[in-house]
N, CA, C and O atoms as a GROMACS GRO file, in nm:
protein
  192
    1MET      N    1  -0.439  -0.137 -12.001
    1MET     CA    2  -0.311  -0.199 -11.974
    1MET      C    3  -0.280  -0.298 -12.086
    1MET      O    4  -0.366  -0.376 -12.128
    2MET      N    5  -0.157  -0.294 -12.133
    2MET     CA    6  -0.118  -0.382 -12.243
    2MET      C    7  -0.087  -0.522 -12.191
    2MET      O    8  -0.046  -0.540 -12.076
    3TYR      N    9  -0.107  -0.618 -12.277
    3TYR     CA   10  -0.079  -0.758 -12.241
    3TYR      C   11   0.070  -0.781 -12.249
    3TYR      O   12   0.132  -0.757 -12.352
    4LEU      N   13   0.128  -0.828 -12.141
    4LEU     CA   14   0.271  -0.860 -12.138
    4LEU      C   15   0.285  -1.012 -12.130
    4LEU      O   16   0.235  -1.073 -12.035
    5PRO      N   17   0.353  -1.073 -12.226
    5PRO     CA   18   0.366  -1.220 -12.222
    5PRO      C   19   0.453  -1.264 -12.106
    5PRO      O   20   0.551  -1.198 -12.070
    6ARG      N   21   0.417  -1.377 -12.049
    6ARG     CA   22   0.496  -1.435 -11.941
    6ARG      C   23   0.607  -1.519 -12.001
    6ARG      O   24   0.583  -1.599 -12.092
    7GLU      N   25   0.728  -1.502 -11.950
    7GLU     CA   26   0.843  -1.572 -12.008
    7GLU      C   27   0.900  -1.677 -11.913
    7GLU      O   28   1.000  -1.742 -11.945
    8GLU      N   29   0.838  -1.695 -11.796
    8GLU     CA   30   0.893  -1.794 -11.703
    8GLU      C   31   0.886  -1.935 -11.762
    8GLU      O   32   0.980  -2.013 -11.746
    9GLY      N   33   0.776  -1.966 -11.829
    9GLY     CA   34   0.760  -2.099 -11.887
    9GLY      C   35   0.863  -2.127 -11.994
    9GLY      O   36   0.909  -2.240 -12.009
   10GLN      N   37   0.899  -2.024 -12.070
   10GLN     CA   38   0.999  -2.041 -12.175
   10GLN      C   39   1.133  -2.081 -12.114
   10GLN      O   40   1.202  -2.167 -12.169
   11GLY      N   41   1.170  -2.020 -12.003
   11GLY     CA   42   1.297  -2.054 -11.938
   11GLY      C   43   1.298  -2.198 -11.891
   11GLY      O   44   1.399  -2.267 -11.904
   12MET      N   45   1.185  -2.244 -11.837
   12MET     CA   46   1.178  -2.383 -11.791
   12MET      C   47   1.191  -2.480 -11.908
   12MET      O   48   1.256  -2.584 -11.895
   13VAL      N   49   1.131  -2.447 -12.021
   13VAL     CA   50   1.142  -2.533 -12.138
   13VAL      C   51   1.287  -2.538 -12.186
   13VAL      O   52   1.336  -2.644 -12.224
   14GLU      N   53   1.355  -2.425 -12.183
   14GLU     CA   54   1.495  -2.423 -12.225
   14GLU      C   55   1.581  -2.510 -12.133
   14GLU      O   56   1.667  -2.585 -12.180
   15TYR      N   57   1.557  -2.500 -12.002
   15TYR     CA   58   1.632  -2.586 -11.908
   15TYR      C   59   1.603  -2.733 -11.934
   15TYR      O   60   1.693  -2.816 -11.928
   16ALA      N   61   1.479  -2.766 -11.961
   16ALA     CA   62   1.443  -2.905 -11.988
   16ALA      C   63   1.512  -2.955 -12.114
   16ALA      O   64   1.562  -3.068 -12.117
   17LEU      N   65   1.517  -2.873 -12.218
   17LEU     CA   66   1.585  -2.914 -12.341
   17LEU      C   67   1.733  -2.934 -12.319
   17LEU      O   68   1.792  -3.028 -12.373
   18ILE      N   69   1.795  -2.848 -12.239
   18ILE     CA   70   1.937  -2.865 -12.208
   18ILE      C   71   1.960  -2.995 -12.132
   18ILE      O   72   2.054  -3.068 -12.161
   19LEU      N   73   1.874  -3.024 -12.034
   19LEU     CA   74   1.888  -3.148 -11.957
   19LEU      C   75   1.873  -3.271 -12.047
   19LEU      O   76   1.946  -3.368 -12.031
   20VAL      N   77   1.779  -3.266 -12.140
   20VAL     CA   78   1.759  -3.378 -12.232
   20VAL      C   79   1.883  -3.396 -12.320
   20VAL      O   80   1.927  -3.509 -12.342
   21LEU      N   81   1.939  -3.286 -12.369
   21LEU     CA   82   2.059  -3.294 -12.452
   21LEU      C   83   2.176  -3.352 -12.375
   21LEU      O   84   2.249  -3.437 -12.426
   22VAL      N   85   2.195  -3.308 -12.251
   22VAL     CA   86   2.304  -3.361 -12.168
   22VAL      C   87   2.282  -3.510 -12.142
   22VAL      O   88   2.378  -3.588 -12.147
   23ALA      N   89   2.159  -3.550 -12.115
   23ALA     CA   90   2.131  -3.691 -12.090
   23ALA      C   91   2.162  -3.776 -12.213
   23ALA      O   92   2.219  -3.884 -12.201
   24ILE      N   93   2.127  -3.726 -12.331
   24ILE     CA   94   2.155  -3.802 -12.454
   24ILE      C   95   2.305  -3.815 -12.474
   24ILE      O   96   2.353  -3.923 -12.511
   25VAL      N   97   2.381  -3.708 -12.450
   25VAL     CA   98   2.526  -3.713 -12.465
   25VAL      C   99   2.586  -3.814 -12.368
   25VAL      O  100   2.674  -3.891 -12.406
   26VAL      N  101   2.540  -3.813 -12.243
   26VAL     CA  102   2.592  -3.907 -12.143
   26VAL      C  103   2.562  -4.051 -12.184
   26VAL      O  104   2.648  -4.138 -12.172
   27ILE      N  105   2.442  -4.076 -12.232
   27ILE     CA  106   2.405  -4.212 -12.274
   27ILE      C  107   2.492  -4.258 -12.389
   27ILE      O  108   2.538  -4.372 -12.390
   28VAL      N  109   2.516  -4.171 -12.486
   28VAL     CA  110   2.600  -4.208 -12.600
   28VAL      C  111   2.742  -4.238 -12.555
   28VAL      O  112   2.803  -4.335 -12.600
   29ILE      N  113   2.796  -4.155 -12.466
   29ILE     CA  114   2.933  -4.178 -12.417
   29ILE      C  115   2.941  -4.309 -12.342
   29ILE      O  116   3.037  -4.385 -12.359
   30LEU      N  117   2.841  -4.338 -12.258
   30LEU     CA  118   2.844  -4.464 -12.183
   30LEU      C  119   2.831  -4.584 -12.276
   30LEU      O  120   2.892  -4.688 -12.252
   31ARG      N  121   2.751  -4.570 -12.382
   31ARG     CA  122   2.739  -4.679 -12.480
   31ARG      C  123   2.873  -4.707 -12.548
   31ARG      O  124   2.909  -4.822 -12.570
   32LEU      N  125   2.946  -4.600 -12.579
   32LEU     CA  126   3.074  -4.616 -12.649
   32LEU      C  127   3.184  -4.666 -12.556
   32LEU      O  128   3.266  -4.749 -12.595
   33LEU      N  129   3.186  -4.614 -12.433
   33LEU     CA  130   3.294  -4.647 -12.340
   33LEU      C  131   3.258  -4.757 -12.241
   33LEU      O  132   3.342  -4.799 -12.162
   34GLY      N  133   3.136  -4.804 -12.244
   34GLY     CA  134   3.091  -4.903 -12.148
   34GLY      C  135   3.177  -5.029 -12.142
   34GLY      O  136   3.220  -5.068 -12.033
   35PRO      N  137   3.204  -5.092 -12.256
   35PRO     CA  138   3.289  -5.212 -12.252
   35PRO      C  139   3.429  -5.185 -12.195
   35PRO      O  140   3.483  -5.269 -12.122
   36ALA      N  141   3.488  -5.072 -12.228
   36ALA     CA  142   3.621  -5.040 -12.176
   36ALA      C  143   3.617  -5.021 -12.025
   36ALA      O  144   3.707  -5.066 -11.954
   37ILE      N  145   3.513  -4.953 -11.976
   37ILE     CA  146   3.500  -4.933 -11.832
   37ILE      C  147   3.477  -5.067 -11.762
   37ILE      O  148   3.532  -5.090 -11.654
   38ALA      N  149   3.398  -5.154 -11.820
   38ALA     CA  150   3.374  -5.286 -11.762
   38ALA      C  151   3.502  -5.366 -11.755
   38ALA      O  152   3.526  -5.437 -11.657
   39ASP      N  153   3.586  -5.356 -11.858
   39ASP     CA  154   3.714  -5.428 -11.856
   39ASP      C  155   3.805  -5.376 -11.745
   39ASP      O  156   3.873  -5.455 -11.680
   40VAL      N  157   3.806  -5.246 -11.723
   40VAL     CA  158   3.889  -5.188 -11.617
   40VAL      C  159   3.844  -5.242 -11.482
   40VAL      O  160   3.926  -5.284 -11.401
   41PHE      N  161   3.713  -5.240 -11.456
   41PHE     CA  162   3.663  -5.291 -11.328
   41PHE      C  163   3.689  -5.441 -11.315
   41PHE      O  164   3.718  -5.490 -11.206
   42SER      N  165   3.678  -5.514 -11.425
   42SER     CA  166   3.706  -5.657 -11.422
   42SER      C  167   3.851  -5.683 -11.386
   42SER      O  168   3.881  -5.772 -11.306
   43ASN      N  169   3.942  -5.607 -11.444
   43ASN     CA  170   4.084  -5.623 -11.413
   43ASN      C  171   4.114  -5.588 -11.268
   43ASN      O  172   4.198  -5.651 -11.205
   44ILE      N  173   4.046  -5.488 -11.216
   44ILE     CA  174   4.065  -5.450 -11.074
   44ILE      C  175   4.017  -5.561 -10.983
   44ILE      O  176   4.083  -5.595 -10.885
   45MET      N  177   3.901  -5.619 -11.015
   45MET     CA  178   3.847  -5.727 -10.932
   45MET      C  179   3.935  -5.851 -10.937
   45MET      O  180   3.950  -5.920 -10.836
   46GLU      N  181   3.994  -5.879 -11.052
   46GLU     CA  182   4.083  -5.994 -11.064
   46GLU      C  183   4.211  -5.974 -10.985
   46GLU      O  184   4.269  -6.070 -10.933
   47ALA      N  185   4.256  -5.849 -10.974
   47ALA     CA  186   4.381  -5.820 -10.904
   47ALA      C  187   4.363  -5.826 -10.753
   47ALA      O  188   4.461  -5.841 -10.680
   48ILE      N  189   4.240  -5.813 -10.707
   48ILE     CA  190   4.217  -5.813 -10.560
   48ILE      C  191   4.220  -5.955 -10.506
   48ILE      O  192   4.203  -5.976 -10.386
   0.00000   0.00000   0.00000
């Protein structure tokens, strides 16, 4: 019987890399937009 490589682990690694990439993108967006979002919430709290 020939050796057949298992590919399940490769799929899990690909999913993990995608999750890491998405997390990095979210962190960068929050870093850039964080002050603007804080100002919006501050203005809402002042209006209440």
